[in-house]
PDB file with SEQRES, HELIX, SHEET and CRYST1 records, atoms N, CA, C and O in Angstrom:
SEQRES   1 A   82  MET PRO TRP PHE ASP ILE VAL TRP ASP GLU SER LEU PRO          
SEQRES   2 A   82  ASP GLY ASN VAL ALA HIS LEU ALA GLU HIS GLY VAL SER          
SEQRES   3 A   82  PRO ASP GLU ALA GLU GLU VAL LEU MET LYS ALA ILE GLY          
SEQRES   4 A   82  ARG GLU ARG THR ARG ALA SER GLY ARG TRP ILE ALA PHE          
SEQRES   5 A   82  GLY ARG THR SER ALA GLY ARG ASP ILE ALA VAL VAL TYR          
SEQRES   6 A   82  GLU MET ILE ASP PRO ILE THR VAL LEU PRO VAL THR ALA          
SEQRES   7 A   82  PHE ASP LEU GLU                                              
HELIX    1 AA1 ASN A   16  GLU A   22  1                                   7    
HELIX    2 AA2 PRO A   27  MET A   35  1                                   9    
SHEET    1 AA1 5 ASP A   5  ILE A   6  0                                        
SHEET    2 AA1 5 THR A  72  ASP A  80  1                                        
SHEET    3 AA1 5 ASP A  60  ASP A  69 -1                                        
SHEET    4 AA1 5 TRP A  49  ARG A  54 -1                                        
SHEET    5 AA1 5 GLY A  39  ARG A  42 -1                                        
CRYST1    1.000    1.000    1.000  90.00  90.00  90.00 P 1           1          
ATOM      1  N   MET A   1     125.598 145.737 163.454  1.00  0.00           N  
ATOM      2  CA  MET A   1     125.037 146.644 164.457  1.00  0.00           C  
ATOM      3  C   MET A   1     126.050 147.753 164.705  1.00  0.00           C  
ATOM      4  O   MET A   1     127.212 147.470 164.998  1.00  0.00           O  
ATOM      5  N   PRO A   2     125.635 149.002 164.594  1.00  0.00           N  
ATOM      6  CA  PRO A   2     126.576 150.101 164.853  1.00  0.00           C  
ATOM      7  C   PRO A   2     126.841 150.255 166.337  1.00  0.00           C  
ATOM      8  O   PRO A   2     126.058 149.808 167.176  1.00  0.00           O  
ATOM      9  N   TRP A   3     127.934 150.880 166.638  1.00  0.00           N  
ATOM     10  CA  TRP A   3     128.268 151.223 168.000  1.00  0.00           C  
ATOM     11  C   TRP A   3     128.364 152.740 168.077  1.00  0.00           C  
ATOM     12  O   TRP A   3     129.040 153.368 167.262  1.00  0.00           O  
ATOM     13  N   PHE A   4     127.686 153.327 169.058  1.00  0.00           N  
ATOM     14  CA  PHE A   4     127.694 154.767 169.209  1.00  0.00           C  
ATOM     15  C   PHE A   4     128.028 155.139 170.640  1.00  0.00           C  
ATOM     16  O   PHE A   4     127.721 154.397 171.573  1.00  0.00           O  
ATOM     17  N   ASP A   5     128.652 156.276 170.806  1.00  0.00           N  
ATOM     18  CA  ASP A   5     128.783 156.943 172.087  1.00  0.00           C  
ATOM     19  C   ASP A   5     127.625 157.936 172.111  1.00  0.00           C  
ATOM     20  O   ASP A   5     127.547 158.818 171.256  1.00  0.00           O  
ATOM     21  N   ILE A   6     126.735 157.799 173.075  1.00  0.00           N  
ATOM     22  CA  ILE A   6     125.517 158.592 173.085  1.00  0.00           C  
ATOM     23  C   ILE A   6     125.617 159.669 174.156  1.00  0.00           C  
ATOM     24  O   ILE A   6     125.917 159.376 175.314  1.00  0.00           O  
ATOM     25  N   VAL A   7     125.363 160.920 173.768  1.00  0.00           N  
ATOM     26  CA  VAL A   7     125.473 162.071 174.670  1.00  0.00           C  
ATOM     27  C   VAL A   7     124.091 162.359 175.275  1.00  0.00           C  
ATOM     28  O   VAL A   7     123.118 162.607 174.562  1.00  0.00           O  
ATOM     29  N   TRP A   8     124.040 162.319 176.594  1.00  0.00           N  
ATOM     30  CA  TRP A   8     122.820 162.658 177.322  1.00  0.00           C  
ATOM     31  C   TRP A   8     123.074 163.893 178.154  1.00  0.00           C  
ATOM     32  O   TRP A   8     124.048 163.952 178.905  1.00  0.00           O  
ATOM     33  N   ASP A   9     122.203 164.883 178.026  1.00  0.00           N  
ATOM     34  CA  ASP A   9     122.346 166.112 178.829  1.00  0.00           C  
ATOM     35  C   ASP A   9     121.265 166.138 179.908  1.00  0.00           C  
ATOM     36  O   ASP A   9     120.420 167.032 179.955  1.00  0.00           O  
ATOM     37  N   GLU A  10     121.322 165.124 180.772  1.00  0.00           N  
ATOM     38  CA  GLU A  10     120.312 164.955 181.807  1.00  0.00           C  
ATOM     39  C   GLU A  10     120.348 166.021 182.891  1.00  0.00           C  
ATOM     40  O   GLU A  10     119.389 166.153 183.651  1.00  0.00           O  
ATOM     41  N   SER A  11     121.413 166.770 182.977  1.00  0.00           N  
ATOM     42  CA  SER A  11     121.474 167.810 184.008  1.00  0.00           C  
ATOM     43  C   SER A  11     120.747 169.102 183.605  1.00  0.00           C  
ATOM     44  O   SER A  11     120.549 169.995 184.428  1.00  0.00           O  
ATOM     45  N   LEU A  12     120.358 169.184 182.340  1.00  0.00           N  
ATOM     46  CA  LEU A  12     119.665 170.381 181.865  1.00  0.00           C  
ATOM     47  C   LEU A  12     118.144 170.155 181.892  1.00  0.00           C  
ATOM     48  O   LEU A  12     117.666 169.120 181.428  1.00  0.00           O  
ATOM     49  N   PRO A  13     117.389 171.113 182.429  1.00  0.00           N  
ATOM     50  CA  PRO A  13     115.944 170.947 182.491  1.00  0.00           C  
ATOM     51  C   PRO A  13     115.283 170.893 181.107  1.00  0.00           C  
ATOM     52  O   PRO A  13     114.182 170.363 180.963  1.00  0.00           O  
ATOM     53  N   ASP A  14     115.951 171.436 180.106  1.00  0.00           N  
ATOM     54  CA  ASP A  14     115.410 171.378 178.759  1.00  0.00           C  
ATOM     55  C   ASP A  14     116.277 170.518 177.841  1.00  0.00           C  
ATOM     56  O   ASP A  14     116.282 170.691 176.622  1.00  0.00           O  
ATOM     57  N   GLY A  15     117.014 169.583 178.458  1.00  0.00           N  
ATOM     58  CA  GLY A  15     117.906 168.706 177.709  1.00  0.00           C  
ATOM     59  C   GLY A  15     117.185 167.547 177.042  1.00  0.00           C  
ATOM     60  O   GLY A  15     115.962 167.430 177.115  1.00  0.00           O  
ATOM     61  N   ASN A  16     117.963 166.696 176.394  1.00  0.00           N  
ATOM     62  CA  ASN A  16     117.359 165.632 175.621  1.00  0.00           C  
ATOM     63  C   ASN A  16     116.673 164.572 176.491  1.00  0.00           C  
ATOM     64  O   ASN A  16     115.694 163.968 176.052  1.00  0.00           O  
ATOM     65  N   VAL A  17     117.163 164.331 177.714  1.00  0.00           N  
ATOM     66  CA  VAL A  17     116.504 163.357 178.593  1.00  0.00           C  
ATOM     67  C   VAL A  17     115.110 163.851 178.944  1.00  0.00           C  
ATOM     68  O   VAL A  17     114.148 163.083 178.918  1.00  0.00           O  
ATOM     69  N   ALA A  18     115.003 165.134 179.273  1.00  0.00           N  
ATOM     70  CA  ALA A  18     113.692 165.722 179.615  1.00  0.00           C  
ATOM     71  C   ALA A  18     112.775 165.719 178.402  1.00  0.00           C  
ATOM     72  O   ALA A  18     111.573 165.480 178.526  1.00  0.00           O  
ATOM     73  N   HIS A  19     113.345 165.986 177.222  1.00  0.00           N  
ATOM     74  CA  HIS A  19     112.504 166.021 176.020  1.00  0.00           C  
ATOM     75  C   HIS A  19     111.966 164.640 175.685  1.00  0.00           C  
ATOM     76  O   HIS A  19     110.795 164.505 175.331  1.00  0.00           O  
ATOM     77  N   LEU A  20     112.807 163.603 175.791  1.00  0.00           N  
ATOM     78  CA  LEU A  20     112.338 162.248 175.556  1.00  0.00           C  
ATOM     79  C   LEU A  20     111.230 161.893 176.554  1.00  0.00           C  
ATOM     80  O   LEU A  20     110.229 161.276 176.188  1.00  0.00           O  
ATOM     81  N   ALA A  21     111.417 162.288 177.808  1.00  0.00           N  
ATOM     82  CA  ALA A  21     110.415 161.975 178.843  1.00  0.00           C  
ATOM     83  C   ALA A  21     109.053 162.592 178.500  1.00  0.00           C  
ATOM     84  O   ALA A  21     108.011 162.007 178.798  1.00  0.00           O  
ATOM     85  N   GLU A  22     109.067 163.766 177.876  1.00  0.00           N  
ATOM     86  CA  GLU A  22     107.801 164.383 177.458  1.00  0.00           C  
ATOM     87  C   GLU A  22     107.028 163.495 176.483  1.00  0.00           C  
ATOM     88  O   GLU A  22     105.804 163.578 176.383  1.00  0.00           O  
ATOM     89  N   HIS A  23     107.764 162.647 175.770  1.00  0.00           N  
ATOM     90  CA  HIS A  23     107.158 161.744 174.799  1.00  0.00           C  
ATOM     91  C   HIS A  23     107.040 160.312 175.345  1.00  0.00           C  
ATOM     92  O   HIS A  23     106.680 159.386 174.618  1.00  0.00           O  
ATOM     93  N   GLY A  24     107.347 160.153 176.632  1.00  0.00           N  
ATOM     94  CA  GLY A  24     107.223 158.859 177.265  1.00  0.00           C  
ATOM     95  C   GLY A  24     108.276 157.849 176.878  1.00  0.00           C  
ATOM     96  O   GLY A  24     108.051 156.644 176.990  1.00  0.00           O  
ATOM     97  N   VAL A  25     109.444 158.328 176.415  1.00  0.00           N  
ATOM     98  CA  VAL A  25     110.529 157.455 175.997  1.00  0.00           C  
ATOM     99  C   VAL A  25     111.695 157.617 176.966  1.00  0.00           C  
ATOM    100  O   VAL A  25     112.088 158.739 177.287  1.00  0.00           O  
ATOM    101  N   SER A  26     112.241 156.514 177.426  1.00  0.00           N  
ATOM    102  CA  SER A  26     113.375 156.563 178.346  1.00  0.00           C  
ATOM    103  C   SER A  26     114.681 156.568 177.546  1.00  0.00           C  
ATOM    104  O   SER A  26     114.700 156.131 176.395  1.00  0.00           O  
ATOM    105  N   PRO A  27     115.771 157.057 178.142  1.00  0.00           N  
ATOM    106  CA  PRO A  27     117.071 156.978 177.481  1.00  0.00           C  
ATOM    107  C   PRO A  27     117.455 155.535 177.122  1.00  0.00           C  
ATOM    108  O   PRO A  27     118.034 155.292 176.062  1.00  0.00           O  
ATOM    109  N   ASP A  28     117.133 154.580 178.003  1.00  0.00           N  
ATOM    110  CA  ASP A  28     117.450 153.179 177.691  1.00  0.00           C  
ATOM    111  C   ASP A  28     116.737 152.686 176.432  1.00  0.00           C  
ATOM    112  O   ASP A  28     117.324 151.975 175.617  1.00  0.00           O  
ATOM    113  N   GLU A  29     115.464 153.069 176.279  1.00  0.00           N  
ATOM    114  CA  GLU A  29     114.716 152.686 175.080  1.00  0.00           C  
ATOM    115  C   GLU A  29     115.336 153.334 173.841  1.00  0.00           C  
ATOM    116  O   GLU A  29     115.503 152.678 172.813  1.00  0.00           O  
ATOM    117  N   ALA A  30     115.673 154.604 173.939  1.00  0.00           N  
ATOM    118  CA  ALA A  30     116.277 155.306 172.797  1.00  0.00           C  
ATOM    119  C   ALA A  30     117.608 154.677 172.422  1.00  0.00           C  
ATOM    120  O   ALA A  30     117.891 154.483 171.240  1.00  0.00           O  
ATOM    121  N   GLU A  31     118.428 154.356 173.415  1.00  0.00           N  
ATOM    122  CA  GLU A  31     119.714 153.706 173.146  1.00  0.00           C  
ATOM    123  C   GLU A  31     119.540 152.358 172.465  1.00  0.00           C  
ATOM    124  O   GLU A  31     120.278 152.015 171.542  1.00  0.00           O  
ATOM    125  N   GLU A  32     118.558 151.604 172.928  1.00  0.00           N  
ATOM    126  CA  GLU A  32     118.307 150.300 172.344  1.00  0.00           C  
ATOM    127  C   GLU A  32     117.963 150.421 170.860  1.00  0.00           C  
ATOM    128  O   GLU A  32     118.439 149.639 170.037  1.00  0.00           O  
ATOM    129  N   VAL A  33     117.131 151.408 170.531  1.00  0.00           N  
ATOM    130  CA  VAL A  33     116.773 151.602 169.130  1.00  0.00           C  
ATOM    131  C   VAL A  33     117.955 152.124 168.321  1.00  0.00           C  
ATOM    132  O   VAL A  33     118.161 151.699 167.184  1.00  0.00           O  
ATOM    133  N   LEU A  34     118.728 153.033 168.888  1.00  0.00           N  
ATOM    134  CA  LEU A  34     119.900 153.548 168.143  1.00  0.00           C  
ATOM    135  C   LEU A  34     120.915 152.449 167.852  1.00  0.00           C  
ATOM    136  O   LEU A  34     121.542 152.444 166.792  1.00  0.00           O  
ATOM    137  N   MET A  35     121.077 151.524 168.787  1.00  0.00           N  
ATOM    138  CA  MET A  35     122.078 150.484 168.608  1.00  0.00           C  
ATOM    139  C   MET A  35     121.629 149.363 167.670  1.00  0.00           C  
ATOM    140  O   MET A  35     122.467 148.716 167.042  1.00  0.00           O  
ATOM    141  N   LYS A  36     120.327 149.128 167.568  1.00  0.00           N  
ATOM    142  CA  LYS A  36     119.884 148.034 166.696  1.00  0.00           C  
ATOM    143  C   LYS A  36     118.706 148.465 165.837  1.00  0.00           C  
ATOM    144  O   LYS A  36     117.700 147.762 165.746  1.00  0.00           O  
ATOM    145  N   ALA A  37     118.840 149.611 165.218  1.00  0.00           N  
ATOM    146  CA  ALA A  37     117.779 150.144 164.353  1.00  0.00           C  
ATOM    147  C   ALA A  37     117.524 149.222 163.180  1.00  0.00           C  
ATOM    148  O   ALA A  37     118.444 148.605 162.643  1.00  0.00           O  
ATOM    149  N   ILE A  38     116.253 149.136 162.787  1.00  0.00           N  
ATOM    150  CA  ILE A  38     115.911 148.356 161.588  1.00  0.00           C  
ATOM    151  C   ILE A  38     115.902 149.245 160.353  1.00  0.00           C  
ATOM    152  O   ILE A  38     115.793 148.753 159.230  1.00  0.00           O  
ATOM    153  N   GLY A  39     116.016 150.556 160.559  1.00  0.00           N  
ATOM    154  CA  GLY A  39     116.071 151.501 159.448  1.00  0.00           C  
ATOM    155  C   GLY A  39     116.562 152.860 159.917  1.00  0.00           C  
ATOM    156  O   GLY A  39     116.370 153.248 161.070  1.00  0.00           O  
ATOM    157  N   ARG A  40     117.193 153.568 159.005  1.00  0.00           N  
ATOM    158  CA  ARG A  40     117.675 154.917 159.283  1.00  0.00           C  
ATOM    159  C   ARG A  40     117.478 155.752 158.017  1.00  0.00           C  
ATOM    160  O   ARG A  40     117.614 155.253 156.900  1.00  0.00           O  
ATOM    161  N   GLU A  41     117.155 157.029 158.214  1.00  0.00           N  
ATOM    162  CA  GLU A  41     117.047 157.948 157.090  1.00  0.00           C  
ATOM    163  C   GLU A  41     117.163 159.369 157.625  1.00  0.00           C  
ATOM    164  O   GLU A  41     117.145 159.595 158.835  1.00  0.00           O  
ATOM    165  N   ARG A  42     117.281 160.303 156.723  1.00  0.00           N  
ATOM    166  CA  ARG A  42     117.297 161.705 157.111  1.00  0.00           C  
ATOM    167  C   ARG A  42     115.875 162.248 157.113  1.00  0.00           C  
ATOM    168  O   ARG A  42     115.064 161.893 156.258  1.00  0.00           O  
ATOM    169  N   THR A  43     115.580 163.117 158.089  1.00  0.00           N  
ATOM    170  CA  THR A  43     114.253 163.722 158.132  1.00  0.00           C  
ATOM    171  C   THR A  43     114.159 164.788 157.053  1.00  0.00           C  
ATOM    172  O   THR A  43     115.151 165.427 156.704  1.00  0.00           O  
ATOM    173  N   ARG A  44     112.981 164.965 156.542  1.00  0.00           N  
ATOM    174  CA  ARG A  44     112.767 165.992 155.508  1.00  0.00           C  
ATOM    175  C   ARG A  44     112.793 167.380 156.116  1.00  0.00           C  
ATOM    176  O   ARG A  44     113.281 168.318 155.485  1.00  0.00           O  
ATOM    177  N   ALA A  45     112.278 167.532 157.328  1.00  0.00           N  
ATOM    178  CA  ALA A  45     112.136 168.852 157.932  1.00  0.00           C  
ATOM    179  C   ALA A  45     113.486 169.433 158.374  1.00  0.00           C  
ATOM    180  O   ALA A  45     113.802 170.578 158.050  1.00  0.00           O  
ATOM    181  N   SER A  46     114.275 168.655 159.107  1.00  0.00           N  
ATOM    182  CA  SER A  46     115.496 169.232 159.686  1.00  0.00           C  
ATOM    183  C   SER A  46     116.785 168.689 159.073  1.00  0.00           C  
ATOM    184  O   SER A  46     117.856 169.267 159.260  1.00  0.00           O  
ATOM    185  N   GLY A  47     116.682 167.583 158.343  1.00  0.00           N  
ATOM    186  CA  GLY A  47     117.877 166.949 157.784  1.00  0.00           C  
ATOM    187  C   GLY A  47     118.630 166.120 158.814  1.00  0.00           C  
ATOM    188  O   GLY A  47     119.696 165.586 158.508  1.00  0.00           O  
ATOM    189  N   ARG A  48     118.097 166.001 160.036  1.00  0.00           N  
ATOM    190  CA  ARG A  48     118.726 165.158 161.037  1.00  0.00           C  
ATOM    191  C   ARG A  48     118.449 163.689 160.706  1.00  0.00           C  
ATOM    192  O   ARG A  48     117.559 163.373 159.917  1.00  0.00           O  
ATOM    193  N   TRP A  49     119.219 162.816 161.315  1.00  0.00           N  
ATOM    194  CA  TRP A  49     119.004 161.389 161.162  1.00  0.00           C  
ATOM    195  C   TRP A  49     117.866 160.934 162.056  1.00  0.00           C  
ATOM    196  O   TRP A  49     117.624 161.508 163.117  1.00  0.00           O  
ATOM    197  N   ILE A  50     117.168 159.894 161.614  1.00  0.00           N  
ATOM    198  CA  ILE A  50     116.130 159.272 162.411  1.00  0.00           C  
ATOM    199  C   ILE A  50     116.326 157.751 162.300  1.00  0.00           C  
ATOM    200  O   ILE A  50     116.493 157.200 161.211  1.00  0.00           O  
ATOM    201  N   ALA A  51     116.297 157.101 163.464  1.00  0.00           N  
ATOM    202  CA  ALA A  51     116.428 155.645 163.526  1.00  0.00           C  
ATOM    203  C   ALA A  51     115.091 155.063 163.933  1.00  0.00           C  
ATOM    204  O   ALA A  51     114.403 155.614 164.792  1.00  0.00           O  
ATOM    205  N   PHE A  52     114.723 153.955 163.324  1.00  0.00           N  
ATOM    206  CA  PHE A  52     113.467 153.266 163.627  1.00  0.00           C  
ATOM    207  C   PHE A  52     113.803 151.898 164.182  1.00  0.00           C  
ATOM    208  O   PHE A  52     114.696 151.220 163.672  1.00  0.00           O  
ATOM    209  N   GLY A  53     113.093 151.483 165.227  1.00  0.00           N  
ATOM    210  CA  GLY A  53     113.348 150.158 165.758  1.00  0.00           C  
ATOM    211  C   GLY A  53     112.323 149.745 166.797  1.00  0.00           C  
ATOM    212  O   GLY A  53     111.435 150.510 167.174  1.00  0.00           O  
ATOM    213  N   ARG A  54     112.477 148.513 167.243  1.00  0.00           N  
ATOM    214  CA  ARG A  54     111.608 147.934 168.259  1.00  0.00           C  
ATOM    215  C   ARG A  54     112.449 147.623 169.476  1.00  0.00           C  
ATOM    216  O   ARG A  54     113.530 147.043 169.374  1.00  0.00           O  
ATOM    217  N   THR A  55     111.938 148.015 170.627  1.00  0.00           N  
ATOM    218  CA  THR A  55     112.615 147.723 171.889  1.00  0.00           C  
ATOM    219  C   THR A  55     112.399 146.245 172.249  1.00  0.00           C  
ATOM    220  O   THR A  55     111.549 145.574 171.663  1.00  0.00           O  
ATOM    221  N   SER A  56     113.168 145.756 173.205  1.00  0.00           N  
ATOM    222  CA  SER A  56     113.003 144.366 173.641  1.00  0.00           C  
ATOM    223  C   SER A  56     111.635 144.141 174.263  1.00  0.00           C  
ATOM    224  O   SER A  56     111.165 143.006 174.341  1.00  0.00           O  
ATOM    225  N   ALA A  57     110.988 145.222 174.710  1.00  0.00           N  
ATOM    226  CA  ALA A  57     109.632 145.130 175.261  1.00  0.00           C  
ATOM    227  C   ALA A  57     108.556 145.175 174.166  1.00  0.00           C  
ATOM    228  O   ALA A  57     107.364 145.097 174.461  1.00  0.00           O  
ATOM    229  N   GLY A  58     108.987 145.303 172.897  1.00  0.00           N  
ATOM    230  CA  GLY A  58     108.047 145.291 171.778  1.00  0.00           C  
ATOM    231  C   GLY A  58     107.504 146.644 171.388  1.00  0.00           C  
ATOM    232  O   GLY A  58     106.535 146.720 170.632  1.00  0.00           O  
ATOM    233  N   ARG A  59     108.095 147.705 171.877  1.00  0.00           N  
ATOM    234  CA  ARG A  59     107.633 149.061 171.569  1.00  0.00           C  
ATOM    235  C   ARG A  59     108.340 149.560 170.312  1.00  0.00           C  
ATOM    236  O   ARG A  59     109.568 149.504 170.238  1.00  0.00           O  
ATOM    237  N   ASP A  60     107.594 150.047 169.324  1.00  0.00           N  
ATOM    238  CA  ASP A  60     108.148 150.604 168.099  1.00  0.00           C  
ATOM    239  C   ASP A  60     108.382 152.091 168.291  1.00  0.00           C  
ATOM    240  O   ASP A  60     107.452 152.851 168.560  1.00  0.00           O  
ATOM    241  N   ILE A  61     109.645 152.498 168.149  1.00  0.00           N  
ATOM    242  CA  ILE A  61     110.057 153.870 168.461  1.00  0.00           C  
ATOM    243  C   ILE A  61     110.897 154.437 167.329  1.00  0.00           C  
ATOM    244  O   ILE A  61     111.626 153.710 166.653  1.00  0.00           O  
ATOM    245  N   ALA A  62     110.786 155.747 167.131  1.00  0.00           N  
ATOM    246  CA  ALA A  62     111.673 156.506 166.245  1.00  0.00           C  
ATOM    247  C   ALA A  62     112.493 157.444 167.114  1.00  0.00           C  
ATOM    248  O   ALA A  62     111.972 158.076 168.032  1.00  0.00           O  
ATOM    249  N   VAL A  63     113.792 157.527 166.811  1.00  0.00           N  
ATOM    250  CA  VAL A  63     114.700 158.410 167.562  1.00  0.00           C  
ATOM    251  C   VAL A  63     115.365 159.345 166.575  1.00  0.00           C  
ATOM    252  O   VAL A  63     116.061 158.901 165.662  1.00  0.00           O  
ATOM    253  N   VAL A  64     115.154 160.634 166.754  1.00  0.00           N  
ATOM    254  CA  VAL A  64     115.802 161.656 165.935  1.00  0.00           C  
ATOM    255  C   VAL A  64     117.079 162.061 166.618  1.00  0.00           C  
ATOM    256  O   VAL A  64     117.093 162.303 167.825  1.00  0.00           O  
ATOM    257  N   TYR A  65     118.172 162.139 165.850  1.00  0.00           N  
ATOM    258  CA  TYR A  65     119.476 162.419 166.476  1.00  0.00           C  
ATOM    259  C   TYR A  65     120.377 163.191 165.524  1.00  0.00           C  
ATOM    260  O   TYR A  65     120.138 163.251 164.318  1.00  0.00           O  
ATOM    261  N   GLU A  66     121.422 163.783 166.102  1.00  0.00           N  
ATOM    262  CA  GLU A  66     122.465 164.463 165.352  1.00  0.00           C  
ATOM    263  C   GLU A  66     123.761 163.675 165.484  1.00  0.00           C  
ATOM    264  O   GLU A  66     124.095 163.180 166.561  1.00  0.00           O  
ATOM    265  N   MET A  67     124.482 163.566 164.377  1.00  0.00           N  
ATOM    266  CA  MET A  67     125.808 162.953 164.426  1.00  0.00           C  
ATOM    267  C   MET A  67     126.804 164.036 164.825  1.00  0.00           C  
ATOM    268  O   MET A  67     126.946 165.047 164.137  1.00  0.00           O  
ATOM    269  N   ILE A  68     127.495 163.813 165.945  1.00  0.00           N  
ATOM    270  CA  ILE A  68     128.511 164.758 166.402  1.00  0.00           C  
ATOM    271  C   ILE A  68     129.838 164.463 165.701  1.00  0.00           C  
ATOM    272  O   ILE A  68     130.534 165.379 165.264  1.00  0.00           O  
ATOM    273  N   ASP A  69     130.179 163.188 165.599  1.00  0.00           N  
ATOM    274  CA  ASP A  69     131.316 162.701 164.855  1.00  0.00           C  
ATOM    275  C   ASP A  69     130.963 161.284 164.420  1.00  0.00           C  
ATOM    276  O   ASP A  69     129.838 160.851 164.671  1.00  0.00           O  
ATOM    277  N   PRO A  70     131.866 160.537 163.778  1.00  0.00           N  
ATOM    278  CA  PRO A  70     131.477 159.232 163.235  1.00  0.00           C  
ATOM    279  C   PRO A  70     130.912 158.218 164.261  1.00  0.00           C  
ATOM    280  O   PRO A  70     130.196 157.296 163.869  1.00  0.00           O  
ATOM    281  N   ILE A  71     131.219 158.373 165.546  1.00  0.00           N  
ATOM    282  CA  ILE A  71     130.673 157.417 166.520  1.00  0.00           C  
ATOM    283  C   ILE A  71     129.888 158.068 167.648  1.00  0.00           C  
ATOM    284  O   ILE A  71     129.410 157.369 168.542  1.00  0.00           O  
ATOM    285  N   THR A  72     129.744 159.382 167.630  1.00  0.00           N  
ATOM    286  CA  THR A  72     129.039 160.064 168.725  1.00  0.00           C  
ATOM    287  C   THR A  72     127.736 160.660 168.218  1.00  0.00           C  
ATOM    288  O   THR A  72     127.704 161.379 167.219  1.00  0.00           O  
ATOM    289  N   VAL A  73     126.654 160.342 168.938  1.00  0.00           N  
ATOM    290  CA  VAL A  73     125.335 160.869 168.555  1.00  0.00           C  
ATOM    291  C   VAL A  73     124.703 161.611 169.728  1.00  0.00           C  
ATOM    292  O   VAL A  73     124.936 161.289 170.893  1.00  0.00           O  
ATOM    293  N   LEU A  74     123.899 162.610 169.384  1.00  0.00           N  
ATOM    294  CA  LEU A  74     123.127 163.372 170.366  1.00  0.00           C  
ATOM    295  C   LEU A  74     121.651 163.169 170.028  1.00  0.00           C  
ATOM    296  O   LEU A  74     121.149 163.770 169.078  1.00  0.00           O  
ATOM    297  N   PRO A  75     120.946 162.323 170.799  1.00  0.00           N  
ATOM    298  CA  PRO A  75     119.504 162.193 170.578  1.00  0.00           C  
ATOM    299  C   PRO A  75     118.822 163.534 170.799  1.00  0.00           C  
ATOM    300  O   PRO A  75     119.151 164.256 171.740  1.00  0.00           O  
ATOM    301  N   VAL A  76     117.877 163.865 169.936  1.00  0.00           N  
ATOM    302  CA  VAL A  76     117.153 165.131 170.025  1.00  0.00           C  
ATOM    303  C   VAL A  76     115.750 164.896 170.548  1.00  0.00           C  
ATOM    304  O   VAL A  76     115.278 165.603 171.439  1.00  0.00           O  
ATOM    305  N   THR A  77     115.088 163.896 169.986  1.00  0.00           N  
ATOM    306  CA  THR A  77     113.736 163.540 170.412  1.00  0.00           C  
ATOM    307  C   THR A  77     113.484 162.092 170.055  1.00  0.00           C  
ATOM    308  O   THR A  77     114.253 161.480 169.313  1.00  0.00           O  
ATOM    309  N   ALA A  78     112.415 161.555 170.579  1.00  0.00           N  
ATOM    310  CA  ALA A  78     111.993 160.202 170.257  1.00  0.00           C  
ATOM    311  C   ALA A  78     110.487 160.107 170.457  1.00  0.00           C  
ATOM    312  O   ALA A  78     109.906 160.851 171.247  1.00  0.00           O  
ATOM    313  N   PHE A  79     109.868 159.190 169.739  1.00  0.00           N  
ATOM    314  CA  PHE A  79     108.413 159.057 169.856  1.00  0.00           C  
ATOM    315  C   PHE A  79     107.990 157.683 169.376  1.00  0.00           C  
ATOM    316  O   PHE A  79     108.721 157.000 168.659  1.00  0.00           O  
ATOM    317  N   ASP A  80     106.783 157.289 169.793  1.00  0.00           N  
ATOM    318  CA  ASP A  80     106.206 156.024 169.367  1.00  0.00           C  
ATOM    319  C   ASP A  80     105.806 156.101 167.915  1.00  0.00           C  
ATOM    320  O   ASP A  80     105.309 157.127 167.452  1.00  0.00           O  
ATOM    321  N   LEU A  81     106.019 155.028 167.202  1.00  0.00           N  
ATOM    322  CA  LEU A  81     105.533 154.907 165.825  1.00  0.00           C  
ATOM    323  C   LEU A  81     104.115 154.355 165.895  1.00  0.00           C  
ATOM    324  O   LEU A  81     103.830 153.436 166.663  1.00  0.00           O  
ATOM    325  N   GLU A  82     103.253 154.915 165.102  1.00  0.00           N  
ATOM    326  CA  GLU A  82     101.868 154.466 165.127  1.00  0.00           C  
ATOM    327  C   GLU A  82     101.488 153.784 163.845  1.00  0.00           C  
ATOM    328  O   GLU A  82     100.350 153.341 163.695  1.00  0.00           O  
TER     329      GLU A  82                                                      
END                                                                             
């Protein structure tokens, strides 16, 4: 299981916390998926990383993120997998 320092810009009205909320995903859910993803790959559109996983509540989520350095990530968006 990887360990990441996750950057949240919750003080910004257009930050990543607000963007996740638009998709009904909480920072806690996104962190859970980032920390125990069952798969990771690069997106075709932006080249950013995307992690796939299931939350402890059973929700299947994808989290798109940028690697800031080897242990720091900035979540960009997240959404339910269908």
